[in-house]
ZADREN-825856 format. One record per residue (C-alpha): residue number from 1; chain; z, y, x. Coordinates in pm, whole numbers, plus 50000, padded with zeros to 5 digits. Last residue first. Layout:
<rs>
+-------+-------+-------+-------+-------+
: fitor : lumdo :     w :     v :     u :
+-------+-------+-------+-------+-------+
:   NUM :     A :     Z :     Y :     X :
...
+-------+-------+-------+-------+-------+
</rs>
This chain:
<rs>
+-------+-------+-------+-------+-------+
: fitor : lumdo :     w :     v :     u :
+-------+-------+-------+-------+-------+
:   467 :     A : 43418 : 15406 : 48491 :
:   466 :     A : 43413 : 15525 : 48111 :
:   465 :     A : 43678 : 15287 : 47982 :
:   464 :     A : 43920 : 15436 : 48185 :
:   463 :     A : 43822 : 15799 : 48043 :
:   462 :     A : 43624 : 16010 : 48267 :
:   461 :     A : 43370 : 16151 : 48077 :
:   460 :     A : 43502 : 16200 : 47732 :
:   459 :     A : 43859 : 16310 : 47835 :
:   458 :     A : 43716 : 16534 : 48081 :
:   457 :     A : 43479 : 16701 : 47803 :
:   456 :     A : 43743 : 16747 : 47535 :
:   455 :     A : 43968 : 16901 : 47880 :
:   454 :     A : 43709 : 17183 : 47940 :
:   453 :     A : 43617 : 17152 : 48290 :
:   452 :     A : 43795 : 17260 : 48612 :
:   451 :     A : 43602 : 17015 : 48906 :
:   450 :     A : 43421 : 17298 : 49074 :
:   449 :     A : 43749 : 17523 : 49152 :
:   448 :     A : 44001 : 17198 : 49196 :
:   447 :     A : 43725 : 17100 : 49477 :
:   446 :     A : 43728 : 17457 : 49622 :
:   445 :     A : 44111 : 17447 : 49664 :
:   444 :     A : 44137 : 17082 : 49769 :
:   443 :     A : 43839 : 17183 : 50018 :
:   442 :     A : 44067 : 17475 : 50150 :
:   441 :     A : 44390 : 17310 : 50206 :
:   440 :     A : 44218 : 16983 : 50353 :
:   439 :     A : 44018 : 17189 : 50588 :
:   438 :     A : 44277 : 17406 : 50674 :
:   437 :     A : 44550 : 17096 : 50736 :
:   436 :     A : 44291 : 16911 : 50982 :
:   435 :     A : 44225 : 17262 : 51181 :
:   434 :     A : 44604 : 17280 : 51205 :
:   433 :     A : 44652 : 16938 : 51296 :
:   432 :     A : 44356 : 16901 : 51573 :
:   431 :     A : 44576 : 17265 : 51706 :
:   430 :     A : 44874 : 17072 : 51727 :
:   429 :     A : 44727 : 16772 : 51894 :
:   428 :     A : 44583 : 17042 : 52167 :
:   427 :     A : 44943 : 17187 : 52202 :
:   426 :     A : 45132 : 16895 : 52185 :
:   425 :     A : 44898 : 16757 : 52471 :
:   424 :     A : 44913 : 17051 : 52697 :
:   423 :     A : 45281 : 17096 : 52647 :
:   422 :     A : 45328 : 16751 : 52762 :
:   421 :     A : 45143 : 16819 : 53060 :
:   420 :     A : 44785 : 16708 : 53191 :
:   419 :     A : 44663 : 16543 : 53488 :
:   418 :     A : 44975 : 16250 : 53456 :
:   417 :     A : 44777 : 16104 : 53168 :
:   416 :     A : 44461 : 16244 : 53030 :
:   415 :     A : 44205 : 16488 : 53155 :
:   414 :     A : 44078 : 16832 : 52902 :
:   413 :     A : 44414 : 16815 : 52726 :
:   412 :     A : 44391 : 17186 : 52557 :
:   411 :     A : 44009 : 17204 : 52475 :
:   410 :     A : 44029 : 16836 : 52413 :
:   409 :     A : 44203 : 16837 : 52110 :
:   408 :     A : 43975 : 17076 : 51933 :
:   407 :     A : 43655 : 16825 : 52008 :
:   406 :     A : 43868 : 16533 : 51887 :
:   405 :     A : 43928 : 16769 : 51579 :
:   404 :     A : 43590 : 16818 : 51541 :
:   403 :     A : 43410 : 16520 : 51616 :
:   402 :     A : 43627 : 16290 : 51488 :
:   401 :     A : 43653 : 16491 : 51139 :
:   400 :     A : 43247 : 16453 : 51166 :
:   399 :     A : 43264 : 16129 : 51137 :
:   398 :     A : 43525 : 16077 : 50896 :
:   397 :     A : 43391 : 16346 : 50674 :
:   396 :     A : 43015 : 16151 : 50688 :
:   395 :     A : 43199 : 15860 : 50542 :
:   394 :     A : 43346 : 16044 : 50268 :
:   393 :     A : 43008 : 16198 : 50196 :
:   392 :     A : 42852 : 15878 : 50211 :
:   391 :     A : 43101 : 15727 : 50001 :
:   390 :     A : 43025 : 16018 : 49745 :
:   389 :     A : 42628 : 15999 : 49748 :
:   388 :     A : 42653 : 15590 : 49679 :
:   387 :     A : 42888 : 15665 : 49367 :
:   386 :     A : 42604 : 15956 : 49248 :
:   385 :     A : 42346 : 15712 : 49379 :
:   384 :     A : 42469 : 15433 : 49099 :
:   383 :     A : 42532 : 15712 : 48839 :
:   382 :     A : 42158 : 15830 : 48877 :
:   381 :     A : 42052 : 15655 : 48532 :
:   380 :     A : 42370 : 15754 : 48388 :
:   379 :     A : 42342 : 16134 : 48415 :
:   378 :     A : 42575 : 16240 : 48698 :
:   377 :     A : 42945 : 16373 : 48714 :
:   376 :     A : 43056 : 16031 : 48558 :
:   375 :     A : 42949 : 15855 : 48888 :
:   374 :     A : 43120 : 16077 : 49125 :
:   373 :     A : 43461 : 16062 : 48915 :
:   372 :     A : 43419 : 15680 : 48887 :
:   371 :     A : 43383 : 15650 : 49264 :
:   370 :     A : 43673 : 15911 : 49358 :
:   369 :     A : 43956 : 15782 : 49121 :
:   368 :     A : 44130 : 15525 : 49362 :
:   367 :     A : 44054 : 15716 : 49669 :
:   366 :     A : 44188 : 16053 : 49587 :
:   365 :     A : 44567 : 15990 : 49490 :
:   364 :     A : 44573 : 15741 : 49786 :
:   363 :     A : 44435 : 16007 : 50007 :
:   362 :     A : 44733 : 16230 : 49928 :
:   361 :     A : 45018 : 15955 : 49960 :
:   360 :     A : 44871 : 15879 : 50318 :
:   359 :     A : 44848 : 16245 : 50386 :
:   358 :     A : 45243 : 16293 : 50271 :
:   357 :     A : 45336 : 15952 : 50454 :
:   356 :     A : 45170 : 16069 : 50777 :
:   355 :     A : 45344 : 16404 : 50771 :
:   354 :     A : 45679 : 16276 : 50728 :
:   353 :     A : 45629 : 16008 : 51003 :
:   352 :     A : 45461 : 16244 : 51247 :
:   351 :     A : 45799 : 16379 : 51406 :
:   350 :     A : 45919 : 16013 : 51461 :
:   349 :     A : 45671 : 15945 : 51771 :
:   348 :     A : 45839 : 16204 : 52005 :
:   347 :     A : 45834 : 16547 : 52020 :
:   346 :     A : 45909 : 16755 : 52324 :
:   345 :     A : 45623 : 16943 : 52355 :
:   344 :     A : 45614 : 17000 : 51990 :
:   343 :     A : 45526 : 16794 : 51665 :
:   342 :     A : 45692 : 16878 : 51344 :
:   341 :     A : 45540 : 17198 : 51228 :
:   340 :     A : 45199 : 17132 : 51311 :
:   339 :     A : 45254 : 16774 : 51158 :
:   338 :     A : 45388 : 16953 : 50849 :
:   337 :     A : 45086 : 17106 : 50778 :
:   336 :     A : 44848 : 16805 : 50801 :
:   335 :     A : 45086 : 16676 : 50552 :
:   334 :     A : 45004 : 16997 : 50343 :
:   333 :     A : 44629 : 16962 : 50387 :
:   332 :     A : 44619 : 16591 : 50260 :
:   331 :     A : 44847 : 16702 : 49958 :
:   330 :     A : 44596 : 16944 : 49875 :
:   329 :     A : 44292 : 16663 : 49909 :
:   328 :     A : 44515 : 16504 : 49646 :
:   327 :     A : 44543 : 16794 : 49428 :
:   326 :     A : 44152 : 16845 : 49420 :
:   325 :     A : 44071 : 16499 : 49353 :
:   324 :     A : 44327 : 16418 : 49154 :
:   323 :     A : 44424 : 16737 : 48979 :
:   322 :     A : 44079 : 16862 : 48935 :
:   321 :     A : 43988 : 16516 : 48798 :
:   320 :     A : 44180 : 16527 : 48484 :
:   319 :     A : 44471 : 16268 : 48469 :
:   318 :     A : 44398 : 15946 : 48294 :
:   317 :     A : 44205 : 15770 : 48577 :
:   316 :     A : 44492 : 15851 : 48802 :
:   315 :     A : 44714 : 15588 : 48563 :
:   314 :     A : 44541 : 15277 : 48699 :
:   313 :     A : 44552 : 15390 : 49099 :
:   312 :     A : 44937 : 15489 : 49045 :
:   311 :     A : 45148 : 15178 : 49175 :
:   310 :     A : 44836 : 15060 : 49392 :
:   309 :     A : 44691 : 15347 : 49506 :
:   308 :     A : 45008 : 15506 : 49621 :
:   307 :     A : 45132 : 15181 : 49788 :
:   306 :     A : 44787 : 15151 : 49979 :
:   305 :     A : 44796 : 15487 : 50137 :
:   304 :     A : 45148 : 15466 : 50207 :
:   303 :     A : 45088 : 15185 : 50415 :
:   302 :     A : 44761 : 15353 : 50540 :
:   301 :     A : 44981 : 15630 : 50697 :
:   300 :     A : 45226 : 15435 : 50807 :
:   299 :     A : 45029 : 15223 : 51000 :
:   298 :     A : 44966 : 15502 : 51293 :
:   297 :     A : 45359 : 15447 : 51386 :
:   296 :     A : 45270 : 15057 : 51393 :
:   295 :     A : 44922 : 15090 : 51597 :
:   294 :     A : 45138 : 15314 : 51835 :
:   293 :     A : 45381 : 15032 : 51903 :
:   292 :     A : 45111 : 14793 : 51962 :
:   291 :     A : 44914 : 14998 : 52198 :
:   290 :     A : 45241 : 15075 : 52427 :
:   289 :     A : 45390 : 15403 : 52376 :
:   288 :     A : 45436 : 15646 : 52662 :
:   287 :     A : 45482 : 16004 : 52453 :
:   286 :     A : 45191 : 16174 : 52650 :
:   285 :     A : 44944 : 15924 : 52725 :
:   284 :     A : 45002 : 15629 : 52434 :
:   283 :     A : 45123 : 15884 : 52187 :
:   282 :     A : 44901 : 16163 : 52232 :
:   281 :     A : 44595 : 15905 : 52278 :
:   280 :     A : 44674 : 15755 : 51924 :
:   279 :     A : 44735 : 16115 : 51756 :
:   278 :     A : 44383 : 16200 : 51943 :
:   277 :     A : 44206 : 15895 : 51753 :
:   276 :     A : 44369 : 15941 : 51433 :
:   275 :     A : 44267 : 16313 : 51365 :
:   274 :     A : 44001 : 16240 : 51183 :
:   273 :     A : 44186 : 16040 : 50921 :
:   272 :     A : 44314 : 16260 : 50625 :
:   271 :     A : 44152 : 16597 : 50716 :
:   270 :     A : 43802 : 16430 : 50722 :
:   269 :     A : 43854 : 16210 : 50481 :
:   268 :     A : 43993 : 16442 : 50261 :
:   267 :     A : 43736 : 16695 : 50309 :
:   266 :     A : 43442 : 16475 : 50279 :
:   265 :     A : 43524 : 16304 : 49944 :
:   264 :     A : 43675 : 16643 : 49825 :
:   263 :     A : 43356 : 16842 : 49831 :
:   262 :     A : 43124 : 16580 : 49725 :
:   261 :     A : 43334 : 16544 : 49399 :
:   260 :     A : 43361 : 16902 : 49350 :
:   259 :     A : 42926 : 16940 : 49391 :
:   258 :     A : 42900 : 16650 : 49131 :
:   257 :     A : 43141 : 16814 : 48897 :
:   256 :     A : 42956 : 17166 : 48938 :
:   255 :     A : 42622 : 17027 : 48834 :
:   254 :     A : 42327 : 17148 : 48996 :
:   253 :     A : 42367 : 16925 : 49307 :
:   252 :     A : 42233 : 16655 : 49107 :
:   251 :     A : 41881 : 16784 : 49086 :
:   250 :     A : 41828 : 16752 : 49463 :
:   249 :     A : 41797 : 16393 : 49399 :
:   248 :     A : 41908 : 16166 : 49657 :
:   247 :     A : 41684 : 15859 : 49799 :
:   246 :     A : 41385 : 16065 : 49681 :
:   245 :     A : 41116 : 15846 : 49481 :
:   244 :     A : 40814 : 16140 : 49459 :
:   243 :     A : 40904 : 16323 : 49732 :
:   242 :     A : 40915 : 16682 : 49724 :
:   241 :     A : 41261 : 16824 : 49699 :
:   240 :     A : 41402 : 16527 : 49904 :
:   239 :     A : 41156 : 16582 : 50199 :
:   238 :     A : 41222 : 16952 : 50168 :
:   237 :     A : 41628 : 16922 : 50218 :
:   236 :     A : 41570 : 16613 : 50490 :
:   235 :     A : 41372 : 16893 : 50704 :
:   234 :     A : 41634 : 17129 : 50646 :
:   233 :     A : 41867 : 16933 : 50775 :
:   232 :     A : 41643 : 16805 : 51012 :
:   231 :     A : 41624 : 17185 : 51154 :
:   230 :     A : 42000 : 17221 : 51149 :
:   229 :     A : 42041 : 16860 : 51361 :
:   228 :     A : 41841 : 16954 : 51621 :
:   227 :     A : 41957 : 17285 : 51642 :
:   226 :     A : 42310 : 17184 : 51648 :
:   225 :     A : 42188 : 16907 : 51925 :
:   224 :     A : 42020 : 17137 : 52164 :
:   223 :     A : 42306 : 17381 : 52121 :
:   222 :     A : 42556 : 17136 : 52254 :
:   221 :     A : 42263 : 17006 : 52492 :
:   220 :     A : 42253 : 17365 : 52653 :
:   219 :     A : 42634 : 17449 : 52674 :
:   218 :     A : 42718 : 17741 : 52525 :
:   217 :     A : 43000 : 17564 : 52334 :
:   216 :     A : 43182 : 17426 : 52625 :
:   215 :     A : 43150 : 17129 : 52830 :
:   214 :     A : 43351 : 16853 : 52643 :
:   213 :     A : 43416 : 17029 : 52311 :
:   212 :     A : 43045 : 17158 : 52281 :
:   211 :     A : 42923 : 16780 : 52351 :
:   210 :     A : 43112 : 16696 : 52093 :
:   209 :     A : 43018 : 16939 : 51819 :
:   208 :     A : 42684 : 16960 : 51913 :
:   207 :     A : 42683 : 16557 : 51924 :
:   206 :     A : 42791 : 16561 : 51546 :
:   205 :     A : 42539 : 16839 : 51443 :
:   204 :     A : 42297 : 16599 : 51594 :
:   203 :     A : 42395 : 16276 : 51410 :
:   202 :     A : 42425 : 16422 : 51098 :
:   201 :     A : 42090 : 16553 : 51101 :
:   200 :     A : 41919 : 16238 : 51256 :
:   199 :     A : 42037 : 16061 : 50987 :
:   198 :     A : 41933 : 16303 : 50735 :
:   197 :     A : 41608 : 16315 : 50866 :
:   196 :     A : 41528 : 15895 : 50913 :
:   195 :     A : 41697 : 15828 : 50577 :
:   194 :     A : 41506 : 16104 : 50361 :
:   193 :     A : 41146 : 16038 : 50563 :
:   192 :     A : 41210 : 15633 : 50495 :
:   191 :     A : 41221 : 15712 : 50129 :
:   190 :     A : 41190 : 15317 : 50052 :
:   189 :     A : 40914 : 15292 : 49738 :
:   188 :     A : 41076 : 15024 : 49503 :
:   187 :     A : 41000 : 14653 : 49448 :
:   186 :     A : 41275 : 14536 : 49221 :
:   185 :     A : 41420 : 14193 : 49368 :
:   184 :     A : 41598 : 13967 : 49118 :
:   183 :     A : 41983 : 13871 : 49242 :
:   182 :     A : 42046 : 13544 : 49407 :
:   181 :     A : 42417 : 13500 : 49310 :
:   180 :     A : 42690 : 13484 : 49589 :
:   179 :     A : 42812 : 13113 : 49647 :
:   178 :     A : 42629 : 12914 : 49946 :
:   177 :     A : 42516 : 13184 : 50125 :
:   176 :     A : 42803 : 13409 : 50098 :
:   175 :     A : 43049 : 13136 : 50233 :
:   174 :     A : 42809 : 13043 : 50537 :
:   173 :     A : 42802 : 13419 : 50625 :
:   172 :     A : 43160 : 13491 : 50537 :
:   171 :     A : 43237 : 13204 : 50819 :
:   170 :     A : 43026 : 13362 : 51066 :
:   169 :     A : 43167 : 13717 : 51029 :
:   168 :     A : 43527 : 13540 : 51052 :
:   167 :     A : 43439 : 13367 : 51391 :
:   166 :     A : 43306 : 13707 : 51504 :
:   165 :     A : 43615 : 13906 : 51397 :
:   164 :     A : 43835 : 13805 : 51714 :
:   163 :     A : 43573 : 13861 : 52044 :
:   162 :     A : 43553 : 14241 : 51883 :
:   161 :     A : 43943 : 14300 : 51872 :
:   160 :     A : 43924 : 14073 : 52183 :
:   159 :     A : 43746 : 14309 : 52400 :
:   158 :     A : 44071 : 14532 : 52385 :
:   157 :     A : 44276 : 14286 : 52609 :
:   156 :     A : 44495 : 13961 : 52509 :
:   155 :     A : 44856 : 14085 : 52440 :
:   154 :     A : 44867 : 14466 : 52397 :
:   153 :     A : 44485 : 14513 : 52276 :
:   152 :     A : 44464 : 14234 : 52038 :
:   151 :     A : 44840 : 14354 : 51932 :
:   150 :     A : 44727 : 14706 : 51869 :
:   149 :     A : 44376 : 14670 : 51740 :
:   148 :     A : 44562 : 14393 : 51472 :
:   147 :     A : 44771 : 14670 : 51353 :
:   146 :     A : 44536 : 14933 : 51331 :
:   145 :     A : 44258 : 14685 : 51162 :
:   144 :     A : 44573 : 14606 : 50915 :
:   143 :     A : 44617 : 14949 : 50816 :
:   142 :     A : 44267 : 15027 : 50730 :
:   141 :     A : 44183 : 14725 : 50577 :
:   140 :     A : 44477 : 14719 : 50315 :
:   139 :     A : 44269 : 15013 : 50099 :
:   138 :     A : 43944 : 14832 : 50094 :
:   137 :     A : 44124 : 14497 : 49979 :
:   136 :     A : 44307 : 14665 : 49721 :
:   135 :     A : 43979 : 14820 : 49616 :
:   134 :     A : 43834 : 14479 : 49602 :
:   133 :     A : 44131 : 14342 : 49403 :
:   132 :     A : 44051 : 14607 : 49154 :
:   131 :     A : 43698 : 14574 : 49153 :
:   130 :     A : 43710 : 14207 : 49083 :
:   129 :     A : 44014 : 14239 : 48793 :
:   128 :     A : 43766 : 14467 : 48597 :
:   127 :     A : 43485 : 14237 : 48652 :
:   126 :     A : 43666 : 13952 : 48503 :
:   125 :     A : 43795 : 14158 : 48209 :
:   124 :     A : 43395 : 14205 : 48108 :
:   123 :     A : 43155 : 14070 : 48331 :
:   122 :     A : 43135 : 13945 : 48673 :
:   121 :     A : 42836 : 13830 : 48928 :
:   120 :     A : 42622 : 14094 : 48919 :
:   119 :     A : 42874 : 14360 : 48952 :
:   118 :     A : 43016 : 14244 : 49278 :
:   117 :     A : 42663 : 14180 : 49382 :
:   116 :     A : 42651 : 14593 : 49321 :
:   115 :     A : 42960 : 14666 : 49500 :
:   114 :     A : 42879 : 14485 : 49780 :
:   113 :     A : 42538 : 14592 : 49837 :
:   112 :     A : 42539 : 14951 : 49979 :
:   111 :     A : 42843 : 14850 : 50210 :
:   110 :     A : 42679 : 14562 : 50366 :
:   109 :     A : 42356 : 14706 : 50476 :
:   108 :     A : 42582 : 15005 : 50595 :
:   107 :     A : 42764 : 14770 : 50814 :
:   106 :     A : 42454 : 14656 : 50952 :
:   105 :     A : 42362 : 14979 : 51083 :
:   104 :     A : 42728 : 15064 : 51180 :
:   103 :     A : 42746 : 14784 : 51406 :
:   102 :     A : 42422 : 14853 : 51579 :
:   101 :     A : 42568 : 15171 : 51613 :
:   100 :     A : 42866 : 14992 : 51805 :
:    99 :     A : 42631 : 14793 : 52021 :
:    98 :     A : 42497 : 15125 : 52141 :
:    97 :     A : 42835 : 15271 : 52210 :
:    96 :     A : 42942 : 14937 : 52364 :
:    95 :     A : 42617 : 14937 : 52598 :
:    94 :     A : 42703 : 15300 : 52688 :
:    93 :     A : 43075 : 15254 : 52808 :
:    92 :     A : 42992 : 14983 : 53014 :
:    91 :     A : 42978 : 14576 : 53070 :
:    90 :     A : 42971 : 14532 : 52693 :
:    89 :     A : 43053 : 14175 : 52611 :
:    88 :     A : 43311 : 14267 : 52356 :
:    87 :     A : 43055 : 14523 : 52179 :
:    86 :     A : 42786 : 14245 : 52203 :
:    85 :     A : 42982 : 14033 : 51989 :
:    84 :     A : 43039 : 14265 : 51708 :
:    83 :     A : 42675 : 14326 : 51727 :
:    82 :     A : 42580 : 13996 : 51677 :
:    81 :     A : 42807 : 13945 : 51388 :
:    80 :     A : 42730 : 14297 : 51229 :
:    79 :     A : 42356 : 14148 : 51267 :
:    78 :     A : 42436 : 13819 : 51084 :
:    77 :     A : 42647 : 14018 : 50841 :
:    76 :     A : 42366 : 14297 : 50779 :
:    75 :     A : 42126 : 14012 : 50704 :
:    74 :     A : 42326 : 13810 : 50445 :
:    73 :     A : 42415 : 14151 : 50280 :
:    72 :     A : 42015 : 14195 : 50256 :
:    71 :     A : 41934 : 13862 : 50105 :
:    70 :     A : 42202 : 13891 : 49839 :
:    69 :     A : 42072 : 14250 : 49768 :
:    68 :     A : 41738 : 14159 : 49725 :
:    67 :     A : 41501 : 14288 : 49967 :
:    66 :     A : 41348 : 14535 : 49781 :
:    65 :     A : 41623 : 14710 : 49555 :
:    64 :     A : 41851 : 14631 : 49875 :
:    63 :     A : 41616 : 14878 : 50027 :
:    62 :     A : 41717 : 15160 : 49819 :
:    61 :     A : 42048 : 15103 : 49880 :
:    60 :     A : 42040 : 15072 : 50240 :
:    59 :     A : 41899 : 15454 : 50212 :
:    58 :     A : 42226 : 15570 : 50043 :
:    57 :     A : 42451 : 15417 : 50327 :
:    56 :     A : 42212 : 15511 : 50624 :
:    55 :     A : 42353 : 15803 : 50776 :
:    54 :     A : 42700 : 15720 : 50656 :
:    53 :     A : 42725 : 15391 : 50822 :
:    52 :     A : 42566 : 15501 : 51122 :
:    51 :     A : 42763 : 15814 : 51167 :
:    50 :     A : 43089 : 15607 : 51101 :
:    49 :     A : 42964 : 15369 : 51378 :
:    48 :     A : 42910 : 15629 : 51634 :
:    47 :     A : 43218 : 15837 : 51584 :
:    46 :     A : 43460 : 15574 : 51725 :
:    45 :     A : 43294 : 15482 : 52036 :
:    44 :     A : 43141 : 15821 : 52042 :
:    43 :     A : 43468 : 15980 : 52057 :
:    42 :     A : 43578 : 15763 : 52347 :
:    41 :     A : 43238 : 15850 : 52539 :
:    40 :     A : 43339 : 16234 : 52492 :
:    39 :     A : 43684 : 16191 : 52613 :
:    38 :     A : 43526 : 16020 : 52942 :
:    37 :     A : 43515 : 15644 : 52999 :
:    36 :     A : 43584 : 15435 : 53330 :
:    35 :     A : 43551 : 15144 : 53134 :
:    34 :     A : 43875 : 14979 : 53182 :
:    33 :     A : 44044 : 15276 : 53191 :
:    32 :     A : 43886 : 15437 : 52903 :
:    31 :     A : 43896 : 15091 : 52717 :
:    30 :     A : 44265 : 15088 : 52739 :
:    29 :     A : 44298 : 15424 : 52612 :
:    28 :     A : 44054 : 15360 : 52347 :
:    27 :     A : 44249 : 15008 : 52233 :
:    26 :     A : 44450 : 15247 : 51895 :
:    25 :     A : 44146 : 15371 : 51743 :
:    24 :     A : 43927 : 15036 : 51793 :
:    23 :     A : 44047 : 14879 : 51486 :
:    22 :     A : 43972 : 15199 : 51263 :
:    21 :     A : 43636 : 15166 : 51108 :
:    20 :     A : 43629 : 14805 : 51249 :
:    19 :     A : 43845 : 14692 : 50964 :
:    18 :     A : 43630 : 14851 : 50726 :
:    17 :     A : 43303 : 14667 : 50781 :
:    16 :     A : 43521 : 14354 : 50810 :
:    15 :     A : 43710 : 14384 : 50499 :
:    14 :     A : 43447 : 14472 : 50298 :
:    13 :     A : 43254 : 14167 : 50423 :
:    12 :     A : 43581 : 13941 : 50349 :
:    11 :     A : 43608 : 14107 : 50026 :
:    10 :     A : 43235 : 13988 : 49933 :
:     9 :     A : 43266 : 13637 : 50000 :
:     8 :     A : 43643 : 13626 : 49847 :
:     7 :     A : 43471 : 13757 : 49551 :
:     6 :     A : 43187 : 13533 : 49549 :
:     5 :     A : 43459 : 13250 : 49556 :
:     4 :     A : 43652 : 13371 : 49239 :
:     3 :     A : 43417 : 13142 : 49028 :
:     2 :     A : 43548 : 12871 : 49174 :
:     1 :     A : 43914 : 12868 : 49098 :
+-------+-------+-------+-------+-------+
</rs>
């Protein structure tokens, strides 16, 4: 059994960093009451973690080559533990947002090194088993995060969603130091300019969306955020074009299949999970559920996601990617359309269940094949970067989804509790679901078109043995 201890160490790290993507969702109303936080601040509590994770993921892969993946993973775990403790001790919302940003930075260091560490440790059949277990843990983390967040907030306080994670982080550090392989360092040039410009671009655009939703789209600070984001995005493209060692080679974007993979990754994650924070607020402030009951309702989606991935995940690799990535994204869009039709001013939590199941099934179709499809769409020497780019697009989709859908919701429900009628809450969440439906359906169709290739090529590139 000792040979599986490295897998336990990496799965614990995976569990922690993905749990903290969702565990705060149900606690948002309690945080708002305790810290006197506005709606925009609540969005940042969720979004800043995801933005840091997405913006730094590619660069951390390069940093892992320089420091060694085990060393960077351990460093990320230590910083993650400290930031998690700081979150629980935060006396105000500004401190909490800053601590969440550090959590996301540390999570990026962990996420970028986890799969390479598993690949270094296991070979042959054991490697297949290890990746399957890792995928199951990753899929289960979101559901467990919702339930754990609801239970801890309901029976203790929101601070305990962070305090409870610190001992797990410490135990993971101790185990990882003892059992993970010491991989060789490969000094390379780190693309600091690419890391900085990409992170500022993502942050600026998200800031513009959130601030525009709060204060109006003509607000000076919102427009400044968009401007900074767009300028930094242009700077990122220029940096990557002329860099001798770019973290993301622009040549990959000449490949239709790679672009289709990124479109699906961003779209299905935005449409599938971007509305969860406002769904939590609607269930608690309008419907009247407590935090634990809210968690149980929302968990229907990750359960459907997990069961789909577990039951049909291996078979999906034998299906053309235009049907898995494109079709799964379409299903996520359809699930949101069902939510639009089901939720009204007099609706309660059962109205969400059909849509949550369909969006969960759609996400469960996309997720198992996304990394292999991304790697197969790139030349062998760039397959690792392509997989990291797909994960980055997925996390960026979530960050933008939280920002965009939260801002749409806020247009109809600018206050909280008794200040806002049930009709306003329903109109707000319906508008968010409608935007998510358009994104899911649109990106699904675009992915199907981009991933449309002759069958013989697909069989060669996307066969299970070629993952």
